[in-house]
MIPAFI-973664 format. One record per residue (C-alpha): residue number from 1; residue in three letters; x, z, y. Coordinates in nm, 4 decimals, padded with zeros to 6 digits, always signed. Each point is the difference from the previous one (the first is absolute). Layout:
! residues N
<node k="NUM" r="ALA" east="X" up="Z" north="Y"/>
...
//
This chain:
! residues 295
<node k="1" r="MET" east="-01.6072" up="+00.6288" north="-02.6800"/>
<node k="2" r="LYS" east="+00.3232" up="-00.1386" north="+00.1366"/>
<node k="3" r="VAL" east="+00.3065" up="+00.1886" north="+00.1899"/>
<node k="4" r="GLU" east="-00.0475" up="-00.2745" north="+00.3027"/>
<node k="5" r="ASP" east="-00.3559" up="+00.0207" north="+00.0008"/>
<node k="6" r="LEU" east="+00.0349" up="+00.4052" north="+00.0364"/>
<node k="7" r="SER" east="+00.1865" up="-00.0842" north="+00.3201"/>
<node k="8" r="ALA" east="-00.2110" up="-00.2363" north="+00.1315"/>
<node k="9" r="VAL" east="-00.2628" up="+00.2529" north="-00.0701"/>
<node k="10" r="ALA" east="+00.1933" up="+00.3177" north="+00.1816"/>
<node k="11" r="TYR" east="+00.1244" up="-00.2498" north="+00.3097"/>
<node k="12" r="PHE" east="-00.4074" up="-00.0407" north="+00.0421"/>
<node k="13" r="ALA" east="-00.0717" up="+00.3471" north="-00.0667"/>
<node k="14" r="GLY" east="+00.2536" up="+00.0853" north="+00.3061"/>
<node k="15" r="TRP" east="-00.0934" up="-00.3067" north="+00.2224"/>
<node k="16" r="ARG" east="-00.4015" up="+00.1762" north="+00.0143"/>
<node k="17" r="ILE" east="+00.1205" up="+00.3890" north="+00.0532"/>
<node k="18" r="VAL" east="+00.2901" up="-00.0115" north="+00.2159"/>
<node k="19" r="ARG" east="-00.2366" up="-00.1808" north="+00.2251"/>
<node k="20" r="TRP" east="-00.2903" up="+00.2905" north="-00.0245"/>
<node k="21" r="LEU" east="+00.2510" up="+00.2313" north="+00.0217"/>
<node k="22" r="PRO" east="+00.0589" up="+00.1246" north="+00.3863"/>
<node k="23" r="GLU" east="+00.3062" up="-00.1329" north="+00.1657"/>
<node k="24" r="LYS" east="+00.1968" up="+00.2518" north="+00.0283"/>
<node k="25" r="SER" east="-00.0386" up="+00.1208" north="-00.3646"/>
<node k="26" r="ALA" east="+00.0172" up="-00.3274" north="-00.1241"/>
<node k="27" r="TYR" east="+00.4000" up="+00.0089" north="+00.1386"/>
<node k="28" r="ARG" east="+00.0898" up="+00.3342" north="-00.1353"/>
<node k="29" r="LEU" east="-00.1148" up="-00.0899" north="-00.3320"/>
<node k="30" r="PHE" east="+00.2589" up="-00.3042" north="+00.0159"/>
<node k="31" r="SER" east="+00.2374" up="+00.1845" north="+00.1818"/>
<node k="32" r="PHE" east="-00.0403" up="+00.2502" north="-00.2996"/>
<node k="33" r="VAL" east="-00.0204" up="-00.2537" north="-00.2894"/>
<node k="34" r="ALA" east="+00.3516" up="-00.1348" north="+00.1559"/>
<node k="35" r="ASP" east="+00.1792" up="+00.3552" north="+00.0150"/>
<node k="36" r="ARG" east="-00.1064" up="+00.0176" north="-00.3955"/>
<node k="37" r="ALA" east="+00.1356" up="-00.3379" north="-00.0693"/>
<node k="38" r="SER" east="+00.3089" up="+00.0332" north="+00.1916"/>
<node k="39" r="ALA" east="+00.0565" up="+00.3815" north="-00.2144"/>
<node k="40" r="LYS" east="-00.1110" up="-00.1869" north="-00.3230"/>
<node k="41" r="ASN" east="+00.3088" up="-00.2433" north="+00.1050"/>
<node k="42" r="GLY" east="-00.1334" up="-00.2808" north="-00.2443"/>
<node k="43" r="LYS" east="+00.1579" up="-00.3806" north="-00.0362"/>
<node k="44" r="SER" east="-00.1613" up="-00.1013" north="+00.3878"/>
<node k="45" r="PHE" east="+00.1118" up="+00.3226" north="+00.1836"/>
<node k="46" r="SER" east="+00.3565" up="-00.0825" north="-00.1107"/>
<node k="47" r="ARG" east="-00.0555" up="-00.3267" north="+00.0337"/>
<node k="48" r="LEU" east="-00.0525" up="+00.0262" north="+00.3496"/>
<node k="49" r="GLU" east="+00.2860" up="+00.3483" north="+00.0086"/>
<node k="50" r="SER" east="+00.2702" up="-00.2939" north="-00.1125"/>
<node k="51" r="ASN" east="-00.1559" up="-00.2612" north="+00.2087"/>
<node k="52" r="LEU" east="+00.0019" up="+00.2476" north="+00.3385"/>
<node k="53" r="ARG" east="+00.3780" up="+00.1330" north="-00.1051"/>
<node k="54" r="ARG" east="+00.1573" up="-00.3911" north="+00.0578"/>
<node k="55" r="VAL" east="-00.1830" up="+00.0258" north="+00.3747"/>
<node k="56" r="VAL" east="+00.1585" up="+00.2891" north="+00.0854"/>
<node k="57" r="PRO" east="+00.2842" up="+00.0724" north="-00.2073"/>
<node k="58" r="GLU" east="+00.1186" up="+00.2833" north="+00.1963"/>
<node k="59" r="LEU" east="-00.2668" up="+00.2701" north="-00.0847"/>
<node k="60" r="SER" east="-00.0033" up="+00.3065" north="-00.2058"/>
<node k="61" r="THR" east="-00.1506" up="+00.0804" north="-00.2955"/>
<node k="62" r="ASN" east="-00.2040" up="+00.1235" north="+00.1012"/>
<node k="63" r="GLU" east="-00.0894" up="-00.1626" north="+00.3460"/>
<node k="64" r="LEU" east="+00.0066" up="-00.2991" north="-00.1710"/>
<node k="65" r="ARG" east="-00.3148" up="+00.2012" north="-00.2544"/>
<node k="66" r="THR" east="-00.1589" up="+00.0543" north="+00.2786"/>
<node k="67" r="LEU" east="+00.0020" up="-00.3608" north="+00.1829"/>
<node k="68" r="ALA" east="-00.1440" up="-00.1476" north="-00.3425"/>
<node k="69" r="LYS" east="-00.2792" up="+00.2907" north="-00.0272"/>
<node k="70" r="ALA" east="-00.1148" up="-00.1184" north="+00.3794"/>
<node k="71" r="GLY" east="+00.0123" up="-00.3512" north="-00.1304"/>
<node k="72" r="MET" east="-00.2698" up="+00.0936" north="-00.2621"/>
<node k="73" r="ARG" east="-00.1936" up="+00.1085" north="+00.2272"/>
<node k="74" r="SER" east="+00.0430" up="-00.2617" north="+00.2599"/>
<node k="75" r="TYR" east="-00.1000" up="-00.2090" north="-00.3307"/>
<node k="76" r="LEU" east="-00.2998" up="+00.1335" north="-00.1164"/>
<node k="77" r="ARG" east="-00.0693" up="+00.0272" north="+00.4399"/>
<node k="78" r="TYR" east="-00.0248" up="-00.3325" north="-00.0959"/>
<node k="79" r="TRP" east="-00.2969" up="+00.0168" north="-00.2789"/>
<node k="80" r="CYS" east="-00.2012" up="+00.2816" north="+00.1340"/>
<node k="81" r="ASP" east="-00.0115" up="-00.2799" north="+00.2829"/>
<node k="82" r="THR" east="-00.0980" up="-00.2671" north="-00.2193"/>
<node k="83" r="PHE" east="-00.2785" up="+00.1660" north="-00.1365"/>
<node k="84" r="ARG" east="-00.1492" up="+00.1005" north="+00.3676"/>
<node k="85" r="SER" east="+00.0392" up="-00.2600" north="+00.2175"/>
<node k="86" r="PRO" east="-00.2556" up="-00.2128" north="-00.1244"/>
<node k="87" r="ASP" east="-00.2085" up="+00.2680" north="+00.2362"/>
<node k="88" r="TRP" east="+00.2139" up="-00.0358" north="+00.2847"/>
<node k="89" r="SER" east="-00.1415" up="-00.1471" north="+00.3247"/>
<node k="90" r="SER" east="+00.1828" up="-00.3236" north="+00.1218"/>
<node k="91" r="ALA" east="+00.0491" up="+00.2698" north="+00.3328"/>
<node k="92" r="ARG" east="+00.1829" up="+00.2302" north="-00.1861"/>
<node k="93" r="ILE" east="+00.2317" up="-00.2791" north="-00.2378"/>
<node k="94" r="GLN" east="+00.1144" up="-00.0763" north="+00.3781"/>
<node k="95" r="SER" east="+00.0682" up="+00.3113" north="+00.1772"/>
<node k="96" r="THR" east="+00.1940" up="+00.1006" north="-00.2531"/>
<node k="97" r="VAL" east="+00.2756" up="-00.2687" north="-00.0128"/>
<node k="98" r="THR" east="+00.2547" up="-00.0327" north="+00.2366"/>
<node k="99" r="ILE" east="+00.2405" up="-00.3265" north="-00.0053"/>
<node k="100" r="ASN" east="+00.3441" up="-00.0812" north="+00.0664"/>
<node k="101" r="ASP" east="+00.0766" up="-00.4213" north="+00.1626"/>
<node k="102" r="ALA" east="-00.4311" up="-00.0891" north="-00.1229"/>
<node k="103" r="GLU" east="+00.0779" up="-00.3525" north="+00.1651"/>
<node k="104" r="LEU" east="+00.2075" up="-00.0904" north="-00.2760"/>
<node k="105" r="LEU" east="-00.2977" up="-00.0030" north="-00.2053"/>
<node k="106" r="LEU" east="-00.3237" up="-00.0779" north="+00.2638"/>
<node k="107" r="GLU" east="+00.2465" up="-00.2984" north="+00.1436"/>
<node k="108" r="PRO" east="-00.0044" up="-00.2172" north="-00.2759"/>
<node k="109" r="VAL" east="-00.3365" up="+00.0741" north="-00.1125"/>
<node k="110" r="ARG" east="-00.1175" up="-00.1363" north="+00.3871"/>
<node k="111" r="SER" east="+00.2187" up="-00.3067" north="-00.0039"/>
<node k="112" r="LYS" east="-00.1082" up="-00.1054" north="-00.3684"/>
<node k="113" r="ARG" east="+00.2851" up="-00.0106" north="-00.1523"/>
<node k="114" r="GLY" east="-00.0026" up="+00.2927" north="-00.2398"/>
<node k="115" r="VAL" east="+00.1566" up="+00.2923" north="-00.0921"/>
<node k="116" r="VAL" east="+00.1383" up="+00.1628" north="-00.3241"/>
<node k="117" r="VAL" east="+00.0435" up="+00.3595" north="-00.0205"/>
<node k="118" r="ALA" east="+00.2817" up="+00.1494" north="-00.2606"/>
<node k="119" r="LEU" east="-00.0065" up="+00.3285" north="+00.0040"/>
<node k="120" r="PRO" east="+00.0348" up="+00.3289" north="-00.2783"/>
<node k="121" r="HIS" east="-00.1531" up="+00.2062" north="-00.1756"/>
<node k="122" r="ALA" east="-00.0133" up="+00.2365" north="+00.3244"/>
<node k="123" r="GLY" east="-00.2253" up="+00.2000" north="+00.1604"/>
<node k="124" r="ASN" east="-00.3654" up="-00.0496" north="-00.0641"/>
<node k="125" r="TRP" east="+00.0398" up="-00.4026" north="+00.0236"/>
<node k="126" r="ASP" east="-00.3739" up="-00.0863" north="-00.0253"/>
<node k="127" r="HIS" east="-00.1368" up="+00.2018" north="+00.2906"/>
<node k="128" r="ALA" east="+00.2478" up="-00.2603" north="+00.1695"/>
<node k="129" r="GLY" east="-00.2217" up="-00.2590" north="-00.1528"/>
<node k="130" r="SER" east="-00.3071" up="+00.1800" north="+00.1228"/>
<node k="131" r="TYR" east="+00.1406" up="+00.0126" north="+00.3077"/>
<node k="132" r="PHE" east="+00.0348" up="-00.3692" north="+00.0794"/>
<node k="133" r="CYS" east="-00.3017" up="-00.0576" north="-00.2098"/>
<node k="134" r="SER" east="-00.2181" up="+00.1673" north="+00.2783"/>
<node k="135" r="LEU" east="+00.1569" up="-00.1675" north="+00.2639"/>
<node k="136" r="GLY" east="-00.1373" up="-00.3368" north="-00.1822"/>
<node k="137" r="ILE" east="+00.3655" up="-00.1073" north="-00.1029"/>
<node k="138" r="PRO" east="-00.0614" up="-00.1901" north="-00.2988"/>
<node k="139" r="LEU" east="+00.2282" up="+00.1487" north="-00.2680"/>
<node k="140" r="VAL" east="+00.0672" up="-00.1445" north="-00.3412"/>
<node k="141" r="THR" east="+00.2548" up="+00.2393" north="-00.3288"/>
<node k="142" r="VAL" east="-00.0210" up="+00.0351" north="-00.3027"/>
<node k="143" r="VAL" east="-00.0583" up="+00.1954" north="-00.3064"/>
<node k="144" r="GLU" east="+00.1941" up="+00.0784" north="-00.3123"/>
<node k="145" r="ARG" east="-00.1960" up="-00.0410" north="-00.2652"/>
<node k="146" r="LEU" east="-00.0478" up="+00.2687" north="-00.2032"/>
<node k="147" r="LYS" east="-00.2089" up="+00.1968" north="-00.2663"/>
<node k="148" r="PRO" east="-00.2321" up="-00.0281" north="-00.1064"/>
<node k="149" r="GLU" east="-00.1381" up="-00.2218" north="+00.1438"/>
<node k="150" r="LYS" east="-00.3380" up="+00.2790" north="+00.1865"/>
<node k="151" r="LEU" east="+00.3320" up="+00.1550" north="+00.1781"/>
<node k="152" r="PHE" east="+00.0928" up="-00.3775" north="+00.0773"/>
<node k="153" r="GLN" east="-00.2890" up="-00.0551" north="+00.1850"/>
<node k="154" r="LYS" east="-00.0937" up="+00.3339" north="+00.1322"/>
<node k="155" r="PHE" east="+00.3459" up="-00.0528" north="+00.2568"/>
<node k="156" r="LEU" east="-00.1073" up="-00.3743" north="+00.0448"/>
<node k="157" r="GLU" east="-00.3064" up="+00.1070" north="+00.1387"/>
<node k="158" r="TYR" east="+00.1698" up="+00.3002" north="+00.1655"/>
<node k="159" r="ARG" east="+00.1713" up="-00.2347" north="+00.2422"/>
<node k="160" r="GLN" east="-00.2370" up="-00.2020" north="+00.0209"/>
<node k="161" r="SER" east="-00.2097" up="+00.2774" north="+00.1355"/>
<node k="162" r="ILE" east="+00.2713" up="+00.0202" north="+00.2502"/>
<node k="163" r="GLY" east="-00.0616" up="-00.3198" north="+00.1430"/>
<node k="164" r="MET" east="+00.2917" up="-00.1346" north="-00.1870"/>
<node k="165" r="GLU" east="+00.0492" up="-00.3455" north="-00.1967"/>
<node k="166" r="ALA" east="+00.0893" up="+00.1178" north="-00.3334"/>
<node k="167" r="LEU" east="+00.2158" up="-00.2423" north="-00.2455"/>
<node k="168" r="PRO" east="+00.0709" up="+00.0503" north="-00.3299"/>
<node k="169" r="LEU" east="+00.3237" up="-00.0135" north="-00.0699"/>
<node k="170" r="ASP" east="+00.0243" up="-00.3133" north="-00.2509"/>
<node k="171" r="GLY" east="+00.2576" up="-00.3590" north="-00.0272"/>
<node k="172" r="ARG" east="-00.2707" up="-00.0881" north="+00.3044"/>
<node k="173" r="VAL" east="+00.0081" up="+00.1827" north="+00.2407"/>
<node k="174" r="MET" east="+00.3206" up="-00.0921" north="+00.2007"/>
<node k="175" r="GLY" east="-00.1886" up="-00.3372" north="+00.0761"/>
<node k="176" r="THR" east="-00.2452" up="+00.2073" north="+00.1270"/>
<node k="177" r="LEU" east="+00.1366" up="+00.2196" north="+00.1952"/>
<node k="178" r="ALA" east="+00.1846" up="-00.3576" north="+00.1827"/>
<node k="179" r="SER" east="-00.2996" up="-00.0936" north="+00.0562"/>
<node k="180" r="ARG" east="-00.1375" up="+00.2762" north="+00.1893"/>
<node k="181" r="LEU" east="+00.3486" up="-00.0009" north="+00.1626"/>
<node k="182" r="ARG" east="-00.0654" up="-00.3225" north="+00.1409"/>
<node k="183" r="GLU" east="-00.3459" up="+00.0820" north="+00.1212"/>
<node k="184" r="GLY" east="+00.1338" up="+00.2526" north="+00.2115"/>
<node k="185" r="LYS" east="-00.1171" up="+00.3196" north="-00.2185"/>
<node k="186" r="LEU" east="+00.2725" up="+00.3763" north="-00.0152"/>
<node k="187" r="VAL" east="+00.1400" up="+00.0144" north="-00.3624"/>
<node k="188" r="ALA" east="+00.1300" up="+00.3211" north="-00.0612"/>
<node k="189" r="LEU" east="+00.1871" up="+00.0879" north="-00.3296"/>
<node k="190" r="VAL" east="+00.1668" up="+00.2598" north="-00.1650"/>
<node k="191" r="ALA" east="+00.2794" up="-00.0833" north="-00.0622"/>
<node k="192" r="ASP" east="+00.3304" up="+00.2957" north="-00.0703"/>
<node k="193" r="ARG" east="-00.0595" up="-00.0942" north="-00.4268"/>
<node k="194" r="ASP" east="+00.0238" up="-00.2548" north="-00.2186"/>
<node k="195" r="LEU" east="+00.2535" up="+00.1246" north="-00.3006"/>
<node k="196" r="SER" east="-00.0932" up="-00.3713" north="-00.2165"/>
<node k="197" r="ARG" east="+00.2235" up="-00.2935" north="-00.0032"/>
<node k="198" r="SER" east="-00.1220" up="-00.2317" north="+00.3273"/>
<node k="199" r="GLY" east="+00.0283" up="+00.3666" north="+00.2019"/>
<node k="200" r="ILE" east="+00.2896" up="-00.0688" north="+00.2067"/>
<node k="201" r="ASP" east="+00.3144" up="+00.2230" north="+00.0248"/>
<node k="202" r="VAL" east="+00.0323" up="+00.2461" north="+00.3325"/>
<node k="203" r="LYS" east="+00.2622" up="+00.2199" north="+00.1239"/>
<node k="204" r="PHE" east="-00.1532" up="+00.3512" north="+00.0516"/>
<node k="205" r="PHE" east="+00.1370" up="+00.2761" north="+00.0674"/>
<node k="206" r="ASP" east="+00.2755" up="+00.1453" north="-00.2285"/>
<node k="207" r="GLY" east="-00.1247" up="-00.3358" north="-00.2614"/>
<node k="208" r="ILE" east="-00.1761" up="-00.2969" north="-00.0641"/>
<node k="209" r="ALA" east="-00.3800" up="-00.0230" north="-00.0382"/>
<node k="210" r="ARG" east="-00.2193" up="-00.2746" north="-00.1104"/>
<node k="211" r="MET" east="-00.2564" up="-00.1428" north="+00.2837"/>
<node k="212" r="PRO" east="-00.2851" up="-00.2678" north="-00.0337"/>
<node k="213" r="ALA" east="+00.0800" up="-00.3198" north="+00.1460"/>
<node k="214" r="GLY" east="-00.3655" up="-00.1166" north="+00.1325"/>
<node k="215" r="PRO" east="+00.0051" up="+00.1298" north="+00.3170"/>
<node k="216" r="ALA" east="+00.3090" up="-00.1794" north="+00.1040"/>
<node k="217" r="LEU" east="-00.0989" up="-00.2898" north="-00.2043"/>
<node k="218" r="LEU" east="-00.3457" up="-00.0585" north="+00.2041"/>
<node k="219" r="ALA" east="+00.1581" up="+00.0904" north="+00.2767"/>
<node k="220" r="LEU" east="+00.2313" up="-00.2956" north="-00.0339"/>
<node k="221" r="ARG" east="-00.1879" up="-00.2754" north="-00.1129"/>
<node k="222" r="THR" east="-00.3051" up="+00.0718" north="+00.1909"/>
<node k="223" r="GLY" east="+00.1653" up="+00.0492" north="+00.3687"/>
<node k="224" r="ALA" east="-00.2053" up="+00.3299" north="+00.0442"/>
<node k="225" r="ASP" east="+00.1729" up="+00.2992" north="+00.1551"/>
<node k="226" r="LEU" east="+00.1621" up="+00.2509" north="-00.1734"/>
<node k="227" r="ILE" east="+00.0163" up="+00.4317" north="+00.0389"/>
<node k="228" r="THR" east="+00.0428" up="+00.2576" north="-00.1625"/>
<node k="229" r="ALA" east="-00.2366" up="+00.3312" north="+00.0713"/>
<node k="230" r="PHE" east="+00.1187" up="+00.3566" north="-00.1119"/>
<node k="231" r="VAL" east="-00.3424" up="+00.2304" north="+00.0005"/>
<node k="232" r="SER" east="+00.0905" up="+00.3720" north="+00.0182"/>
<node k="233" r="TYR" east="-00.2444" up="+00.2986" north="+00.0148"/>
<node k="234" r="THR" east="-00.0466" up="+00.1963" north="+00.3109"/>
<node k="235" r="ALA" east="-00.1973" up="+00.3575" north="+00.0517"/>
<node k="236" r="SER" east="-00.3354" up="-00.2274" north="+00.0607"/>
<node k="237" r="GLY" east="+00.0644" up="-00.3108" north="-00.1864"/>
<node k="238" r="ILE" east="+00.2578" up="-00.3062" north="-00.0010"/>
<node k="239" r="HIS" east="+00.2437" up="-00.1546" north="+00.2013"/>
<node k="240" r="ILE" east="+00.1205" up="-00.3545" north="-00.0232"/>
<node k="241" r="GLU" east="+00.3889" up="-00.1409" north="+00.0921"/>
<node k="242" r="PHE" east="-00.0331" up="-00.3829" north="-00.0068"/>
<node k="243" r="ARG" east="+00.3178" up="-00.2341" north="-00.0136"/>
<node k="244" r="LYS" east="+00.1008" up="-00.3581" north="+00.0451"/>
<node k="245" r="VAL" east="+00.1822" up="-00.1634" north="-00.3060"/>
<node k="246" r="GLU" east="+00.1595" up="-00.2875" north="+00.0401"/>
<node k="247" r="ILE" east="+00.0063" up="-00.2867" north="-00.2986"/>
<node k="248" r="ALA" east="+00.3677" up="+00.0294" north="-00.0313"/>
<node k="249" r="SER" east="+00.2069" up="-00.3569" north="-00.0612"/>
<node k="250" r="GLY" east="+00.1462" up="-00.1119" north="-00.3062"/>
<node k="251" r="GLU" east="+00.0792" up="-00.2959" north="-00.1599"/>
<node k="252" r="THR" east="-00.3014" up="-00.0054" north="-00.2498"/>
<node k="253" r="GLU" east="-00.3667" up="+00.1110" north="-00.0386"/>
<node k="254" r="SER" east="+00.1536" up="+00.3183" north="-00.2358"/>
<node k="255" r="GLU" east="+00.2466" up="+00.0697" north="+00.2582"/>
<node k="256" r="GLN" east="-00.2207" up="+00.0409" north="+00.2985"/>
<node k="257" r="VAL" east="-00.2591" up="+00.2109" north="-00.1655"/>
<node k="258" r="ALA" east="+00.3163" up="+00.2045" north="-00.1631"/>
<node k="259" r="LYS" east="+00.1307" up="+00.1105" north="+00.2828"/>
<node k="260" r="THR" east="-00.3740" up="+00.0762" north="+00.1726"/>
<node k="261" r="VAL" east="-00.0860" up="+00.2225" north="-00.2461"/>
<node k="262" r="GLN" east="+00.3582" up="+00.1805" north="+00.0534"/>
<node k="263" r="LEU" east="-00.1633" up="+00.0176" north="+00.3796"/>
<node k="264" r="CYS" east="-00.3389" up="+00.1141" north="-00.0910"/>
<node k="265" r="ALA" east="+00.2057" up="+00.2952" north="-00.2068"/>
<node k="266" r="ASP" east="+00.1816" up="+00.1034" north="+00.2516"/>
<node k="267" r="ASN" east="-00.2615" up="+00.0663" north="+00.2040"/>
<node k="268" r="PHE" east="-00.2209" up="+00.1503" north="-00.2518"/>
<node k="269" r="ALA" east="+00.3370" up="+00.2649" north="-00.0593"/>
<node k="270" r="SER" east="+00.0345" up="+00.0576" north="+00.3961"/>
<node k="271" r="GLY" east="-00.3722" up="+00.0956" north="-00.0267"/>
<node k="272" r="ILE" east="+00.0349" up="+00.2667" north="-00.3734"/>
<node k="273" r="THR" east="+00.3377" up="+00.1662" north="+00.2092"/>
<node k="274" r="GLN" east="-00.2051" up="+00.0942" north="+00.2817"/>
<node k="275" r="HIS" east="-00.3029" up="+00.0806" north="-00.1995"/>
<node k="276" r="PRO" east="+00.1101" up="+00.0751" north="-00.3281"/>
<node k="277" r="ALA" east="-00.2852" up="+00.2174" north="-00.1448"/>
<node k="278" r="ASP" east="-00.2728" up="-00.2798" north="+00.0659"/>
<node k="279" r="TRP" east="+00.2038" up="-00.2443" north="-00.2547"/>
<node k="280" r="HIS" east="-00.2779" up="+00.0052" north="-00.3056"/>
<node k="281" r="MET" east="+00.2200" up="-00.1645" north="-00.1848"/>
<node k="282" r="LEU" east="-00.0555" up="+00.2078" north="-00.3402"/>
<node k="283" r="GLN" east="+00.1496" up="-00.3204" north="-00.2148"/>
<node k="284" r="ARG" east="+00.3431" up="-00.1228" north="-00.0892"/>
<node k="285" r="ILE" east="+00.1413" up="-00.2497" north="+00.2499"/>
<node k="286" r="TRP" east="+00.3962" up="-00.0434" north="-00.0180"/>
<node k="287" r="VAL" east="+00.1504" up="-00.1889" north="-00.3202"/>
<node k="288" r="ASP" east="+00.2248" up="+00.2217" north="-00.1463"/>
<node k="289" r="GLY" east="+00.0374" up="+00.2772" north="-00.2386"/>
<node k="290" r="ASP" east="-00.2435" up="-00.0455" north="-00.2814"/>
<node k="291" r="PHE" east="-00.1610" up="-00.3068" north="+00.1673"/>
<node k="292" r="VAL" east="-00.1331" up="-00.2748" north="-00.2501"/>
<node k="293" r="GLU" east="-00.1554" up="-00.3339" north="+00.1769"/>
<node k="294" r="ARG" east="-00.3341" up="-00.0729" north="-00.1045"/>
<node k="295" r="SER" east="-00.1086" up="-00.3594" north="-00.0067"/>
//
């Protein structure tokens, strides 16, 4: 059996086992796994720690290590949520969400002009999606194609079970998303990392990071509203902070997009500064040091 197939089998087994465990036991298990990963100081934990060093450079080495450990626990909490949330009731989903400025999303949905929500890898964005789907709001998102195919299909089915229209990330997806926005729907896109050549360079904390153009480009071309969301964990669930993003002026579409992506990045930075432990960035995001551009 290939390594990627073994990985899929492990995910599927975990998905079943964690749903069978009592809730407190499941979350204790994932906290234990997070602490073990932190203690091993492997590639993912080291990257998380180095990313957080840029966010809070004033921390001592011990303080930074403590924050990174909390970040790893937050990340594993997301995965435990993911495995268990298919069994959550609508009442639980709705009662465990608090929101600032919800009208930034609700008003354009009611008005049928569409809204693009750009958000970073923070908190539990699937919980946020479940909340709005439970209110009857049509939500469209994109799922990055994973290997093996069975694992990709599992995540596709998971988001569809929440009530989302989950589209595979391919060359046709931008056209489909634009069509959905013109129908007045909500399009939610995780948008804090794109290291490909099509990514947009932005000033982010102490360096240059690269983020996707998609949310800004969709809003510009369809006239849909553009907002950012930062999802952070609370003791019982999540909190969502919405912020409006005005499409920037510019002589060309490319200039407008670049400036607008920077505004999104600024909003992400504000949320990360307030809740650094809930930013689940275990991969490279800054394009400096030993960065090598991929196609």
